[in-house]
C-alpha positions in Angstrom: -45.8 11.3 1.6 -46.7 8.0 3.3 -46.6 6.2 0.0 -43.0 7.5 -0.7 -41.8 6.4 2.7 -43.4 3.0 2.3 -41.8 2.7 -1.2 -38.3 3.5 0.2 -38.7 1.0 3.0 -39.7 -1.7 0.5 -36.8 -0.9 -1.8 -34.3 -0.9 1.1 -35.5 -4.3 2.4 -35.6 -5.8 -1.1 -32.0 -4.8 -1.9 -30.5 -6.1 1.4 -30.4 -9.6 0.0 -28.3 -8.4 -3.0 -25.7 -6.7 -0.9 -22.1 -8.0 -1.0 -21.5 -10.6 1.7 -17.7 -10.0 1.9 -16.0 -6.6 2.3 -12.2 -6.2 2.4 -10.8 -3.0 4.0 -7.9 -1.6 6.0 -5.1 -2.9 3.7 -1.6 -2.3 5.1 1.9 -3.0 4.1 4.5 -3.2 6.9 1.6 -2.0 9.2 1.3 1.3 7.2 -1.2 2.6 4.7 0.5 3.2 1.3 4.0 3.4 2.7 6.9 5.1 0.9 10.5 3.8 1.1 9.9 0.2 2.2 13.4 -1.3 2.4 12.6 -4.9 3.4 13.0 -7.7 0.9 9.9 -9.5 2.2 7.2 -6.9 3.1 4.2 -8.0 5.2 0.7 -7.4 4.0 -2.4 -7.3 6.3 -6.1 -6.6 5.7 -9.4 -6.9 7.5 -12.6 -8.6 6.3 -16.2 -7.8 7.1 -18.5 -10.7 6.6 -22.3 -10.1 6.3 -24.0 -12.9 8.1 -23.3 -14.4 11.4 -22.2 -17.8 10.1 -20.3 -16.6 7.1 -16.7 -17.7 6.9 -13.8 -17.1 4.5 -13.1 -20.1 2.3 -9.9 -18.7 0.7 -7.9 -15.6 0.1 -5.2 -14.6 -2.4 -2.8 -11.6 -2.5 -1.9 -10.2 -6.0 0.9 -7.7 -6.6 1.9 -5.9 -9.8 3.6 -2.9 -11.1 0.7 -1.6 -13.3 -2.5 -0.8 -11.5 -4.7 -1.0 -14.6 -3.4 -4.4 -15.5 -3.8 -5.6 -11.9 -7.5 -4.4 -12.0 -8.0 -6.5 -15.1 -6.3 -9.5 -13.5 -3.4 -9.3 -15.9 0.3 -8.6 -15.3 0.5 -10.0 -11.8 4.2 -10.0 -10.8 3.5 -12.2 -7.7 0.5 -13.7 -6.1 0.0 -16.1 -3.2 -1.7 -19.4 -3.8 -5.3 -19.4 -2.6 -5.1 -20.1 1.1 -7.8 -20.9 3.7 -5.7 -19.9 6.7 -7.7 -17.8 9.2 -4.8 -15.3 9.6 -5.4 -12.4 7.2 -1.8 -11.7 6.5 0.9 -12.6 3.9 4.6 -12.2 3.5 6.0 -11.4 0.1 8.0 -14.4 -1.2 8.4 -13.5 -4.9 11.3 -12.3 -7.0 13.5 -9.5 -5.6 11.7 -6.2 -5.5 13.1 -3.4 -7.6 14.4 -0.4 -5.8 12.5 2.9 -6.0 9.5 1.3 -7.6 5.8 1.6 -6.9 3.9 -1.7 -6.6 0.2 -2.1 -6.5 -1.6 -4.9 -4.6 -5.0 -6.2 -3.8 -6.7 -9.2 -2.0 -9.2 -11.6 -3.5 -11.5 -13.2 -0.9 -14.0 -16.0 -1.4 -16.5 -17.0 1.3 -18.0 -20.4 2.0 -21.0 -19.7 -0.3 -18.7 -19.0 -3.3 -19.2 -15.3 -3.3 -16.0 -13.4 -4.0 -14.8 -9.9 -3.3 -11.8 -8.0 -4.6 -10.3 -5.4 -2.4 -9.6 -1.9 -3.6 -6.2 -1.6 -5.2 -3.6 0.0 -2.9 0.2 0.5 -3.3 3.5 0.6 -1.6 6.8 2.0 -2.8 10.2 0.5 -2.3 13.2 2.5 -1.1 16.9 2.1 -2.1 16.8 -1.5 -0.8 20.6 -2.0 -0.7 23.6 0.1 0.4 25.0 0.0 -3.2 22.0 1.9 -4.5 22.9 5.0 -2.3 24.8 7.5 -4.3 25.7 11.0 -3.3 28.2 13.8 -3.2 29.0 16.4 -0.6 27.2 19.7 -1.1 29.7 22.5 -1.5 30.2 25.7 -3.4 33.1 24.2 -5.3 35.7 26.5 -3.6 38.6 25.5 -1.5 37.5 23.6 1.6 40.2 25.3 3.7 38.7 28.7 3.0 36.2 29.5 5.8 34.2 32.3 4.3 30.5 32.3 4.0 29.2 32.8 0.5 26.1 34.6 1.7 28.0 37.7 2.9 29.4 40.1 0.4 32.4 40.9 2.7 34.5 38.9 5.1 33.4 39.7 8.7 36.2 40.5 11.0 36.1 39.5 14.6 35.0 42.3 17.1 37.9 44.4 18.3 37.8 46.3 21.5 38.9 50.0 21.6 
């Protein structure tokens, strides 16, 4: 039993040096996690970074956005991406081509620390809304009868008002 515990302790200390030094988490778009119906032309992206090591710092970050999650995971078909930036602020504003209405976009962040170790965030998404007033189309809901007729289609007969005796 003591040998098993000692073995586990040795393994855990040995693998600590191989752990990832950068972790990206809490990705938000317009301050929401995976929002539906974003109607702004320039959505804002934010994320948090956990650095293992007291003196570790971010050397650069880059946001990548695409319509296909599998292609984005492979690093292909990126519709828009920021240039690598070394700004300390962990936020970006979309500045690419106009977003399509009613479309799901996938995005992720690529972080590189000072030692050259890089980390890709998990892929997350946001979905655009109608975006412009011209995209809103609709019709009045009705039973296709005359609008002047005030009967309710749920009742089989017309209901007469109460008459006193």
